[in-house]
C-alpha positions in Angstrom: 86.8 -22.2 -103.2 83.1 -22.7 -103.3 83.0 -21.4 -106.7 85.8 -23.6 -108.0 84.0 -26.5 -106.7 80.7 -25.5 -108.3 82.5 -25.0 -111.5 84.3 -28.5 -111.3 80.8 -30.0 -110.4 79.3 -28.5 -113.5 82.1 -29.6 -115.7 82.0 -33.4 -114.6 78.1 -33.4 -114.6 77.0 -31.7 -117.7 76.6 -34.6 -119.8 73.8 -37.2 -119.2 75.2 -40.6 -118.6 73.2 -43.8 -119.4 73.6 -46.5 -116.7 74.9 -49.0 -119.4 78.0 -50.3 -117.5 77.6 -54.1 -117.0 80.9 -55.1 -115.1 81.0 -56.1 -111.8 81.8 -53.7 -109.1 84.7 -54.3 -106.8 84.6 -53.2 -103.2 87.5 -50.8 -102.2 88.0 -49.4 -105.7 86.0 -46.6 -107.5 82.6 -47.8 -108.1 78.9 -47.1 -108.4 76.6 -47.1 -105.4 73.5 -48.9 -106.4 71.4 -50.0 -109.3 69.5 -46.8 -109.4 72.6 -44.7 -110.2 75.0 -45.1 -113.1 77.2 -48.2 -112.5 80.9 -47.4 -112.6 83.3 -50.0 -113.8 85.8 -51.5 -111.6 89.1 -49.5 -111.7 92.3 -49.1 -109.7 91.7 -45.5 -109.4 94.2 -42.7 -109.9 97.8 -43.1 -108.5 98.0 -39.6 -106.7 94.5 -37.9 -107.4 92.0 -39.2 -104.5 88.9 -41.0 -105.6 85.5 -39.7 -104.3 83.4 -42.8 -103.5 83.9 -44.0 -100.0 84.8 -47.6 -99.3 81.8 -49.8 -98.4 81.0 -50.3 -94.6 83.2 -52.5 -92.8 85.4 -53.2 -95.8 89.3 -53.0 -95.5 91.9 -52.5 -98.2 95.7 -52.1 -98.1 97.5 -50.2 -100.9 101.4 -49.9 -101.0 102.9 -47.4 -103.4 106.6 -47.1 -104.5 108.2 -44.2 -106.2 111.8 -43.1 -107.2 112.2 -39.6 -107.9 115.3 -38.3 -110.0 115.6 -34.5 -109.6 116.4 -32.8 -112.8 116.4 -29.1 -112.3 115.9 -26.5 -109.5 112.9 -24.1 -110.3 113.7 -20.6 -109.6 111.3 -17.9 -108.3 110.6 -16.8 -111.8 109.4 -20.1 -113.0 112.8 -20.9 -114.8 114.9 -24.1 -114.6 118.5 -24.3 -113.5 121.0 -26.7 -112.3 120.0 -28.6 -109.3 123.6 -28.4 -107.9 124.1 -32.2 -107.8 122.7 -35.4 -108.3 119.5 -35.9 -106.0 117.2 -38.8 -105.7 114.5 -40.0 -103.5 112.8 -43.3 -102.7 109.4 -42.9 -101.4 107.3 -45.8 -100.1 103.8 -45.8 -98.2 101.2 -48.1 -97.1 97.7 -46.8 -97.1 95.2 -48.7 -95.1 91.5 -47.9 -95.8 88.5 -49.0 -93.6 84.7 -48.3 -94.3 83.8 -46.9 -90.9 80.0 -46.2 -91.7 77.8 -45.7 -94.7 79.3 -43.1 -96.9 82.3 -42.6 -94.5 85.8 -43.9 -94.9 89.0 -43.5 -93.0 92.7 -44.2 -93.9 96.1 -43.9 -92.6 99.2 -43.3 -94.7 102.6 -44.4 -93.2 105.6 -43.4 -95.4 109.2 -44.1 -95.6 111.6 -42.0 -97.4 115.3 -42.4 -98.4 117.4 -39.5 -99.8 120.6 -39.5 -101.8 122.9 -36.5 -102.6 125.8 -37.0 -105.0 128.5 -34.7 -106.6 127.2 -31.7 -105.0 128.5 -28.2 -106.1 128.6 -26.9 -102.4 130.4 -29.5 -100.2 129.8 -30.1 -96.6 131.8 -28.8 -93.7 134.3 -31.6 -94.0 134.3 -31.4 -97.8 131.5 -34.2 -98.1 130.1 -34.2 -101.7 127.8 -37.2 -101.3 125.4 -38.7 -98.5 122.2 -40.7 -97.8 119.7 -41.0 -95.1 116.3 -42.5 -94.7 113.5 -42.9 -92.1 109.9 -42.8 -91.6 108.2 -39.7 -92.9 105.1 -37.8 -91.7 102.1 -40.1 -90.9 98.6 -38.8 -92.1 95.1 -39.7 -91.1 92.0 -38.9 -93.4 88.3 -39.0 -93.3 86.2 -38.8 -96.4 82.4 -38.3 -96.3 80.2 -38.6 -99.3 77.9 -35.6 -99.7 76.3 -36.2 -102.8 75.9 -39.5 -104.6 76.4 -39.7 -108.4 73.2 -39.6 -110.6 72.9 -39.5 -114.2 73.5 -35.7 -114.3 75.6 -34.7 -111.2 79.0 -36.2 -109.9 79.8 -37.8 -106.6 80.9 -35.1 -104.3 82.9 -36.1 -101.2 84.1 -33.9 -98.2 87.7 -34.7 -97.1 89.7 -33.9 -94.0 93.3 -34.8 -93.4 95.8 -34.5 -90.6 99.5 -34.9 -91.1 101.9 -35.3 -88.0 105.2 -34.5 -88.2 106.7 -37.8 -87.2 109.4 -37.6 -89.9 112.9 -36.4 -88.7 113.3 -32.5 -89.4 115.2 -30.9 -86.4 118.8 -30.3 -86.2 120.0 -31.7 -89.7 123.6 -32.8 -89.9 125.5 -30.4 -92.3 127.6 -33.2 -93.3 124.3 -35.2 -94.7 124.1 -32.5 -97.2 120.0 -32.1 -96.4 119.4 -35.9 -97.0 118.5 -36.4 -93.4 115.5 -34.0 -93.5 112.7 -36.5 -94.0 109.8 -34.8 -92.5 108.0 -31.3 -93.0 108.2 -30.3 -89.2 104.6 -29.0 -89.2 101.0 -30.4 -88.2 99.2 -29.9 -91.5 95.4 -29.7 -91.8 93.8 -30.1 -95.0 90.1 -29.8 -96.0 88.4 -30.0 -99.5 86.4 -31.7 -101.9 86.8 -34.7 -104.1 84.4 -35.4 -107.1 84.0 -38.3 -109.6 81.8 -38.9 -112.6 81.4 -42.0 -115.0 81.3 -40.7 -118.7 81.5 -43.9 -120.7 84.1 -44.8 -121.7 85.9 -42.3 -119.1 86.0 -41.9 -115.3 86.6 -38.5 -114.4 88.1 -37.1 -111.0 89.0 -33.8 -109.3 90.4 -32.5 -105.9 90.2 -29.2 -104.6 92.1 -28.9 -101.3 93.4 -26.2 -98.7 96.1 -27.0 -96.4 97.3 -25.1 -93.3 100.5 -26.0 -91.4 101.5 -24.9 -88.0 104.8 -23.1 -87.0 107.8 -25.1 -86.1 111.5 -24.6 -85.2 114.5 -25.7 -87.3 118.1 -25.5 -86.8 119.9 -22.9 -88.8 122.6 -20.2 -88.7 122.8 -16.4 -88.2 124.9 -14.1 -90.4 128.0 -15.1 -88.5 127.5 -18.7 -89.0 126.6 -19.3 -85.5 123.9 -22.3 -85.0 120.5 -21.2 -83.7 116.9 -22.3 -83.8 114.7 -20.4 -86.3 111.2 -20.3 -86.1 109.4 -21.4 -89.5 106.0 -20.1 -90.5 105.2 -22.2 -93.5 102.6 -21.0 -96.2 99.2 -22.3 -96.8 98.7 -24.5 -99.9 96.1 -24.9 -102.5 96.0 -28.2 -104.3 94.2 -28.9 -107.4 94.4 -32.4 -109.1 92.5 -33.6 -111.9 92.4 -37.1 -113.4 90.8 -39.3 -116.3 90.6 -43.1 -116.8 89.9 -44.4 -120.1 88.5 -48.0 -120.0 90.3 -50.1 -122.8 88.8 -53.5 -121.5 87.4 -54.5 -118.3 90.8 -55.3 -117.2 93.2 -52.7 -118.8 92.5 -49.0 -118.0 94.6 -45.9 -119.3 95.2 -43.2 -116.8 96.3 -39.3 -117.0 96.4 -37.0 -114.1 97.3 -33.4 -114.0 98.7 -32.5 -110.4 99.4 -29.0 -109.2 100.0 -27.3 -105.9 100.4 -23.4 -105.0 101.8 -21.6 -102.0 99.4 -19.0 -100.5 99.5 -16.6 -97.6 98.6 -17.8 -94.0 94.9 -17.4 -93.1 95.9 -17.5 -89.3 98.7 -16.5 -87.3 102.1 -14.9 -88.3 102.9 -14.0 -91.9 104.8 -16.7 -93.7 108.5 -16.3 -93.7 109.3 -19.1 -96.6 109.1 -18.3 -100.2 105.8 -19.5 -102.3 106.3 -22.5 -104.0 104.5 -23.9 -107.0 104.6 -27.2 -108.8 102.5 -28.5 -111.7 103.0 -32.2 -112.9 101.4 -34.7 -115.5 101.2 -38.4 -114.6 100.4 -40.9 -117.5 99.9 -44.4 -116.4 98.2 -47.9 -117.1 96.0 -49.9 -114.6 95.5 -53.6 -114.6 92.7 -55.3 -112.6 93.8 -58.8 -111.8 90.5 -59.7 -110.1 87.6 -58.0 -108.1 90.0 -57.9 -105.1 93.4 -57.1 -106.7 94.7 -54.5 -108.9 98.0 -53.0 -110.1 98.9 -49.7 -111.6 102.1 -47.9 -112.8 102.9 -44.6 -114.1 105.5 -41.8 -114.5 105.1 -38.3 -112.9 106.8 -35.5 -114.8 107.2 -32.1 -113.1 106.6 -29.8 -115.9 106.6 -26.2 -114.3 107.0 -24.5 -110.9 108.9 -22.1 -108.6 110.9 -22.3 -105.5 111.1 -26.1 -105.8 112.7 -29.0 -107.6 111.6 -30.7 -110.9 111.8 -34.4 -111.1 110.9 -37.5 -113.2 109.3 -40.1 -110.9 108.1 -43.7 -111.8 105.5 -44.9 -109.6 104.3 -48.5 -109.0 101.2 -49.5 -106.8 98.8 -52.2 -106.0 95.6 -52.3 -104.1 94.1 -55.6 -102.3 90.6 -55.9 -101.0 90.3 -58.1 -97.9 
């Protein structure tokens, strides 16, 4: 991972940037640090990729995000596409609350709500069910971000991130009649650490995330070879996440956005060997941002899953706004 981080830092920082930005900075959004550094324009920031510059000390921001995923295909172990076996969709809404705890350190919590729909399924439920839906609160997460390196004319901002996900979403003993729609949470405590980078490169702002996630084992209701119910012990795989994003400053209020998102299942560093297949997913996300004021910004986009394995491919429109108090 260290080699990857160094490579990303070199890619983001190889060009010398002149401190010629004249737009006002906005607390709570990606921005420059001081007049001695290249001033970054006020932007919303990417929709999924994390920014690198922490919130200012004692500042507070709230950011709701809403997305609706329409599953198009099932992704096989050999990276091929096949029928999803029905019409599946998911509404995901979250509220992200960010606070500048100290200088160069922010903390934020994410509280999600999820609602799943399954319709016209090929394999019906135990009583012939072919459609179902269910919703509830998902897994809550808490993140700390500490800035290690401030951006200069030649190097990017580098921030250390640590996230803990708590299995608050429903995952135990799913009802077969709900066709999997009632599985809301992941079932595991997940601990993620990694680096966030950003760099102003007029008229672009560039971002990168490199994370490694480890999940704890958990039990889930299943069936044996005779169809008898039993609790199965699940040992999830570790996950490597690499996200890249670029903003293009059209005007001080309008910003174009493009993201490349990816995650890859890996072996477990600790504990029992993983007993779930390795998943992978690569997506692209074009979008547009609008900065209404120094305190309020909006962003919309569409995430398209382009490749992967042992997963689902979907098309997902997203909308988000951020307000700085």
